C-alpha positions as CSV (number, residue, x, y, z in Angstrom):
1,M,-19.3,164.0,-276.8
2,A,-20.8,162.0,-273.9
3,D,-20.9,163.6,-270.5
4,E,-18.1,162.3,-268.3
5,T,-20.3,162.4,-265.3
6,E,-22.9,160.1,-266.8
7,P,-23.0,156.7,-265.1
8,S,-21.5,153.9,-267.2
9,R,-24.0,151.5,-268.7
10,P,-23.5,147.8,-269.4
11,N,-22.2,147.2,-272.9
12,P,-23.9,144.3,-274.6
13,G,-20.8,143.7,-276.6
14,R,-18.8,142.9,-273.5
15,R,-21.0,140.0,-272.3
16,G,-18.6,137.4,-273.7
17,R,-15.5,138.9,-272.2
18,P,-14.3,137.4,-268.9
19,L,-14.5,139.8,-265.9
20,S,-11.4,141.5,-264.9
21,R,-10.0,141.1,-261.4
22,N,-11.3,144.5,-260.3
23,E,-14.7,143.9,-261.8
24,F,-14.9,140.5,-260.0
25,Q,-13.9,142.0,-256.7
26,A,-16.4,144.8,-257.2
27,Q,-19.2,142.3,-257.8
28,V,-18.2,140.2,-254.8
29,K,-18.1,143.3,-252.6
30,A,-21.6,144.4,-253.8
31,G,-23.0,141.0,-253.2
32,R,-21.6,140.9,-249.7
33,E,-23.0,144.3,-248.9
34,R,-26.4,143.2,-250.1
35,F,-26.3,140.1,-248.0
36,E,-25.1,142.0,-244.9
37,E,-27.9,144.6,-245.4
38,A,-30.5,141.8,-245.7
39,N,-29.0,140.0,-242.7
40,Q,-29.2,143.1,-240.6
41,K,-32.9,143.6,-241.4
42,I,-33.6,140.0,-240.5
43,T,-31.6,140.3,-237.3
44,A,-33.5,143.4,-236.3
45,R,-36.8,141.7,-236.9
46,T,-36.1,138.3,-235.4
47,G,-33.3,138.9,-233.0
48,R,-31.0,136.4,-234.7
49,N,-27.9,136.6,-236.8
50,L,-29.0,134.6,-239.8
51,L,-25.5,133.5,-241.0
52,Y,-24.3,132.4,-237.6
53,A,-27.6,130.7,-236.8
54,I,-27.5,128.7,-240.1
55,L,-23.9,127.6,-239.7
56,I,-24.2,126.5,-236.1
57,G,-27.5,124.8,-236.8
58,V,-26.1,122.8,-239.6
59,A,-23.0,121.8,-237.5
60,M,-25.2,120.7,-234.6
61,G,-27.5,118.8,-236.9
62,A,-24.6,117.0,-238.5
63,V,-23.2,115.9,-235.2
64,L,-26.7,114.8,-234.0
65,V,-27.4,112.7,-237.1
66,V,-24.0,111.0,-237.2
67,S,-24.0,110.1,-233.5
68,L,-27.6,108.7,-233.7
69,V,-27.1,106.7,-236.8
70,L,-23.7,105.2,-236.1
71,I,-23.4,104.5,-232.3
72,K,-26.2,105.3,-229.9
73,E,-23.7,105.4,-227.0
74,V,-21.9,108.3,-228.6
75,F,-25.1,110.3,-228.6
76,M,-25.6,109.4,-224.9
77,V,-22.1,110.8,-224.0
78,L,-22.8,114.0,-226.0
79,A,-26.2,114.3,-224.3
80,A,-24.6,114.0,-220.9
81,A,-22.1,116.8,-221.7
82,V,-24.9,119.0,-223.1
83,T,-27.2,118.4,-220.2
84,A,-24.4,119.3,-217.7
85,F,-23.6,122.4,-219.7
86,C,-27.2,123.5,-219.9
87,T,-27.5,123.0,-216.2
88,L,-24.6,125.3,-215.6
89,E,-26.0,127.9,-218.0
90,L,-29.3,128.0,-216.1
91,I,-27.7,128.1,-212.7
92,M,-25.4,131.0,-213.7
93,A,-28.3,132.9,-215.3
94,F,-30.2,132.7,-212.1
95,R,-27.2,133.6,-210.0
96,K,-26.3,136.6,-212.2
97,A,-29.8,138.0,-212.5
98,T,-31.4,137.2,-209.2
99,S,-28.6,136.2,-206.8
100,V,-30.1,132.8,-206.4
101,H,-27.4,130.4,-205.3
102,V,-27.6,126.8,-206.5
103,P,-24.6,124.6,-205.9
104,R,-22.9,123.9,-209.2
105,I,-20.9,120.8,-208.5
106,P,-23.7,118.5,-207.3
107,S,-26.1,119.9,-209.9
108,M,-23.8,119.1,-212.8
109,L,-22.9,115.7,-211.4
110,T,-26.6,114.9,-211.2
111,A,-27.1,116.1,-214.8
112,I,-24.3,113.9,-216.0
113,A,-25.3,110.8,-214.0
114,V,-29.0,110.7,-214.8
115,V,-28.2,110.3,-218.6
116,P,-26.4,106.9,-218.4
117,A,-28.8,105.8,-215.7
118,A,-31.8,106.4,-218.1
119,Y,-30.0,104.6,-220.9
120,Y,-28.8,101.5,-219.0
121,W,-31.4,101.1,-216.3
122,Q,-34.4,102.6,-217.9
123,A,-37.0,104.6,-216.0
124,P,-36.2,103.1,-212.5
125,G,-32.6,104.2,-212.9
126,Q,-33.6,107.6,-214.2
127,W,-36.0,108.3,-211.3
128,L,-33.5,106.9,-208.7
129,V,-30.6,109.1,-209.8
130,F,-32.8,112.1,-210.4
131,L,-34.4,112.0,-206.9
132,G,-31.0,111.2,-205.3
133,G,-29.5,114.1,-207.0
134,V,-32.2,116.5,-205.8
135,V,-31.6,115.3,-202.3
136,L,-27.8,115.7,-202.7
137,I,-28.2,119.3,-204.0
138,A,-30.5,120.2,-201.2
139,L,-28.1,118.8,-198.5
140,W,-25.1,120.5,-200.2
141,R,-26.9,123.8,-200.1
142,L,-28.0,123.3,-196.5
143,A,-24.4,122.5,-195.5
144,E,-23.2,125.6,-197.3
145,A,-25.7,127.7,-195.4
146,A,-24.8,126.2,-192.0
147,L,-21.1,126.8,-192.5
148,R,-21.4,130.3,-193.9
149,R,-21.3,133.2,-191.5
150,P,-23.7,134.9,-191.3
151,A,-26.1,132.1,-192.1
152,A,-28.4,132.4,-195.1
153,A,-31.9,133.8,-194.5
154,G,-34.8,131.3,-194.4
155,V,-36.6,132.8,-197.3
156,G,-33.5,133.0,-199.5
157,L,-32.5,129.4,-198.6
158,A,-35.9,128.1,-199.4
159,R,-35.8,129.9,-202.8
160,D,-32.4,128.3,-203.5
161,L,-33.7,124.8,-202.7
162,A,-36.7,125.4,-205.0
163,V,-34.7,126.7,-207.9
164,G,-32.2,123.8,-207.5
165,T,-35.0,121.3,-207.8
166,F,-36.5,123.2,-210.8
167,V,-33.2,123.1,-212.7
168,Q,-33.0,119.4,-212.3
169,V,-36.6,118.9,-213.4
170,Y,-36.4,121.2,-216.4
171,V,-33.0,120.2,-217.7
172,S,-31.8,116.9,-216.3
173,F,-35.1,115.0,-216.1
174,L,-36.6,116.2,-219.4
175,G,-33.3,115.8,-221.1
176,S,-32.7,112.3,-219.9
177,T,-36.2,111.4,-221.2
178,A,-34.8,111.7,-224.7
179,I,-32.1,109.2,-223.6
180,L,-34.8,106.9,-222.2
181,L,-36.4,106.9,-225.6
182,L,-33.0,106.3,-227.2
183,S,-32.5,103.2,-225.2
184,K,-35.6,101.5,-226.6
185,D,-35.5,99.2,-229.7
186,G,-35.2,101.5,-232.7
187,G,-35.3,104.5,-230.3
188,Q,-32.6,106.3,-232.2
189,W,-35.1,106.8,-235.1
190,W,-37.7,108.2,-232.7
191,V,-35.2,110.6,-231.2
192,L,-34.2,111.7,-234.7
193,A,-37.8,112.0,-235.8
194,F,-39.0,114.2,-232.9
195,I,-36.0,116.4,-233.1
196,A,-36.6,116.8,-236.8
197,V,-40.2,117.8,-236.2
198,V,-39.0,120.4,-233.6
199,V,-36.5,121.8,-236.2
200,L,-39.3,121.9,-238.8
201,T,-41.5,123.7,-236.2
202,D,-38.9,126.3,-235.5
203,T,-38.0,126.8,-239.2
204,G,-41.7,127.0,-240.2
205,A,-42.5,129.6,-237.5
206,Y,-39.3,131.6,-238.4
207,A,-40.0,131.6,-242.2
208,T,-43.8,132.1,-242.0
209,G,-43.6,134.7,-239.3
210,L,-40.9,136.6,-241.1
211,N,-42.8,136.9,-244.3
212,F,-46.5,137.0,-243.2
213,G,-46.4,137.7,-239.4
214,K,-48.7,140.5,-238.4
215,H,-50.6,139.4,-235.2
216,P,-48.4,138.9,-232.1
217,M,-49.0,135.6,-230.4
218,A,-47.7,136.5,-226.9
219,P,-46.5,140.1,-227.0
220,T,-45.7,140.4,-223.4
221,I,-43.6,137.2,-223.4
222,S,-42.1,136.9,-226.9
223,P,-43.1,139.9,-229.1
224,K,-41.6,138.5,-232.3
225,K,-43.8,135.4,-232.3
226,T,-47.0,135.7,-234.4
227,W,-50.1,133.6,-235.0
228,E,-49.2,133.4,-238.7
229,G,-45.8,131.9,-237.8
230,F,-47.4,129.4,-235.4
231,A,-49.9,128.4,-238.2
232,G,-47.1,127.9,-240.6
233,A,-45.1,125.9,-238.0
234,V,-48.0,123.5,-237.4
235,V,-48.6,122.9,-241.1
236,I,-44.9,122.1,-241.8
237,A,-44.6,120.0,-238.6
238,V,-47.6,117.9,-239.5
239,V,-46.4,117.3,-243.0
240,G,-43.0,116.4,-241.7
241,G,-44.6,114.2,-239.0
242,V,-46.5,112.2,-241.6
243,L,-43.5,111.6,-243.8
244,L,-41.3,110.7,-240.9
245,S,-43.9,108.4,-239.4
246,V,-44.3,106.5,-242.7
247,F,-40.8,106.3,-244.0
248,L,-38.6,106.4,-240.8
249,L,-40.7,105.0,-238.0
250,G,-42.8,102.6,-239.9
251,E,-46.0,103.8,-238.4
252,P,-49.3,104.7,-240.1
253,W,-49.9,108.2,-241.6
254,W,-52.6,109.1,-239.1
255,F,-50.0,108.6,-236.3
256,G,-47.8,111.1,-238.2
257,L,-50.6,113.7,-238.0
258,L,-50.8,113.3,-234.2
259,F,-47.0,113.1,-233.9
260,G,-46.4,116.3,-235.8
261,L,-49.3,118.2,-234.2
262,L,-48.3,117.4,-230.6
263,I,-44.6,118.0,-231.1
264,S,-45.3,121.3,-232.8
265,L,-47.4,122.3,-229.8
266,T,-44.9,121.2,-227.2
267,A,-42.0,122.9,-229.1
268,T,-43.9,126.2,-229.2
269,V,-44.9,126.0,-225.6
270,G,-41.3,125.1,-224.6
271,D,-40.0,128.1,-226.5
272,L,-42.6,130.4,-224.9
273,C,-41.9,129.0,-221.4
274,E,-38.2,129.7,-221.6
275,S,-39.0,133.2,-223.0
276,L,-41.1,133.8,-219.9
277,L,-38.4,132.4,-217.7
278,K,-35.8,134.7,-219.2
279,R,-38.2,137.6,-218.9
280,D,-38.8,136.9,-215.2
281,I,-35.1,136.6,-214.3
282,G,-34.2,139.6,-216.6
283,V,-31.8,138.1,-219.2
284,K,-32.0,138.1,-223.0
285,D,-30.2,134.8,-223.5
286,M,-29.0,132.1,-221.1
287,S,-25.5,132.7,-222.4
288,S,-23.6,133.9,-225.4
289,W,-21.7,130.7,-226.3
290,L,-23.5,130.2,-229.6
291,P,-23.4,133.3,-231.9
292,G,-26.8,133.8,-233.5
293,H,-28.5,131.4,-231.0
294,G,-27.6,132.7,-227.5
295,G,-26.9,129.9,-225.2
296,L,-27.1,126.1,-225.7
297,L,-30.2,126.0,-223.5
298,D,-31.8,128.6,-225.8
299,R,-31.6,126.0,-228.6
300,L,-33.0,123.1,-226.5
301,D,-36.0,124.9,-225.0
302,S,-38.3,123.3,-227.6
303,I,-36.6,119.9,-227.5
304,L,-36.8,119.3,-223.7
305,P,-40.7,119.1,-223.3
306,S,-41.0,117.5,-226.7
307,A,-38.8,114.6,-225.6
308,A,-41.4,113.7,-222.9
309,V,-44.2,113.8,-225.4
310,A,-42.3,111.7,-227.9
311,Y,-41.6,109.1,-225.2
312,V,-45.2,108.9,-224.2
313,L,-46.3,108.4,-227.8
314,Y,-43.7,105.7,-228.3
315,V,-45.0,103.8,-225.2
316,L,-48.6,104.1,-226.4
317,I,-48.0,103.1,-230.0
318,T,-45.8,100.2,-229.2
319,R,-48.3,98.8,-226.7
């Protein structure tokens, strides 16, 4: 007689029988537990919730592609909203962590206004609204300091003015450069291409670093980034750059090599620079609006500097 405590073993004769409801639920529960265990390991190693990151990334990518392909003006409106929100995120992160006070209203108005200015009036409009916005933010802060009792200290006021300018350069100006590129003939395909290469860079670094990463790239800034991940990111970005250059942009393959290489470099540098910024001001993420990603600006840190490089490459290749 078989021991009742012995674990049950699969019966080959039962393979053709449909699973019962309890068996099906047990298999689903076991699969979910395995996925959650693997997800926890990945989260502990990379700092991201894999499931949330994938879902939000797919949703953002779908909105991006649809808006670019159908109507460029829709992407412009979305970009204005995103730029304003990222500006607010950065201002609130500075205010919470370092007590730096940057006026929110003029900062967000500038972030919104510079986007249509770049789209409809090209570079002159972009520069005019950007510089005007910086002046408006500075005057607004000076007026607040003059009306507040006691008045703000000179060093603290100078710091507020410097940070207010930095926010506009980092978010509004670089972000509107993507819109400047969008306004060009066929610019939507260039925007789609450089963002795709940024995504490939991020994905390549994530996958390669997760599986093969051993040597930290910048341990004091971003301990989870490795040289192996960077190498994988560059390879994938260059391959993607060549394919996008030939089949989407109609440019020669050698341009795709340059395109993929430069965008992968700026994407990596942008990611590291924001990691350094967050480390300096003492925050882990700019906000917690996007589960698995942190803040919206945490997802655009690689895109912002890459937009400027993509625009320069467009100008050079079209001339």
